[in-house]
C-alpha positions, 0 to 999 in steps of 0.5 A: 543490483543494490537495495538501500533502505533505513541504514541497510545496503544490500549489494547482490553482486557481492553478497553483502549486506552492510549495516551502518559500517558494520558487514552482515553475512547473508545467504544468496538465496535471501537477497534473490528473495528481496531482489525479486520482490523490489523488482515486482513492488508495487504488485506482489510476486506470487509463490510459484514465481519466486520458487522458479526464480530462487531454486531454478531447475529444482523441484521444492515446496512452498514451505521452502519458500516460507522458511525462506521468508521467515529466515529473511524476516528473522535476519533482519530483525537481529541486524537491528531492523525494527519495521515490517520487511516483507508483506504475505499476500494471503493465498497469493504470495508476498511483496516488500512492505509497503513504506519499505518499498517506496523507498528502495523505489525512490533510492533506485529512481535517484540513483538513476537520475544521478548516472543520468546526469552525469552521463550528460554532463560528462557528454558536455564537457566532451563537446566543449572541449571538441569545439573551437572557443570562438564558435563557442562563445557565438553558439553561447551568445545566440543561445542566449538571445533565443533564451531571452525571447522564448522567455518572453513569449512564455510569460506572455503565453503563461498570462493567457493561460492563467487568465483562460483558467481563471475564466473557466474556473469562475463558470465551473464553480458557477455551475457547481453551485447551481447544481448542488443547489438544485440537487439539495432542494430536490434531494429535500422535497423527495417524498421517498428522501427516507427510503432513499437514504436507507437503500444508500447506506446498504447498497454494498449489502448482497440480496438476502444477506444472512450476515455482515462483517466489518473489515478494517484494512488500511489496503483492502485491495489486499483482501479482494480474494477473501471479500469476494469469498464471503459475498458469495456466500451472501455476506455483506463485506463492509471496508473502512481503513480507520478504527475511527470509522470502525468505531463509528459503524460498530456503534449504528450497526450490527455485524456478525465478525470484526476482521482487522490488520494490525499496522496502520496509517504508521501505528503498529499497534492499530489493531490491538487498540481497535479490540480494547476500544471495542471491548470498553465500550461494551461491544462483545462482536468476534474479533480476528486479527488477519496478519502476516505474522504470529507470535506467543506474544501477539496471541496473548495479547489479542486473547487477553484483550478479548479477541478471538483469534490471530489468523494467518491463512484465509481457510483458516478465516473462512471457518472461524468467521462462518461458526458465527453465521447461520449458513442457509 
């Protein structure tokens, strides 16, 4: 299996990592890890499955897998790869980072298409050599006439379909406008209008909620387990995917804690910038950066900007956030 992304190329058969024109030594377990995650993308691979596939018939601990992930990240970092490589799915396993995963999948799909086109071309060439030239000419002539007839028929059908769709679209738009006007009239004239609006704002908050958390992450599906844990404690968890929405919500409502990822929408420092913007507005809501990799520089930056901590594991996150909420 070959993996290609950016200027990197990995060959799992020759155990070779190439960076541009340079060859870099790489262990077979590093390649096995990346190959497994590439095959599973966009899903994650659970820790036990990774252990079974990388160390077959061998008993090893989760620490061996964690060290392998860390060593793989360091290897690519030293080779010049600047972006995130492997994403930790907290409490479950690992998967390729989204941008990298998409590149790998698109590259594999492109190679498969090229192979299919090449095989088809070879088959056509073989068939042409086997068919008598006079018969081939007759076949091509018949095919050309058939294509002209089909094209004319397709144009007629396409024109009819377009006309039907245009009529349908006009009717649909008219119905939507009527429904919108009726809804707006009923909404404005309803005596319980204010009460209804308030209930919509709080619809995701558990009954008798004891606190609120604002969670900022452009991939909220990565945190479903943690969200469920807090909601079981009667804590409302409000998700947003952008820093702009987070700042707006913080100006409108009170939260006991803010949890944020680090990189969002191509900005690798989005989490840190959000913290600095929150503190610049004089808001002292406890802030936790929930990420998959920690470094002394990152911890110092969060602390200096007024954040509480950089958190890697879900259990630590639970304890820190709950310390700001009075449990009943």
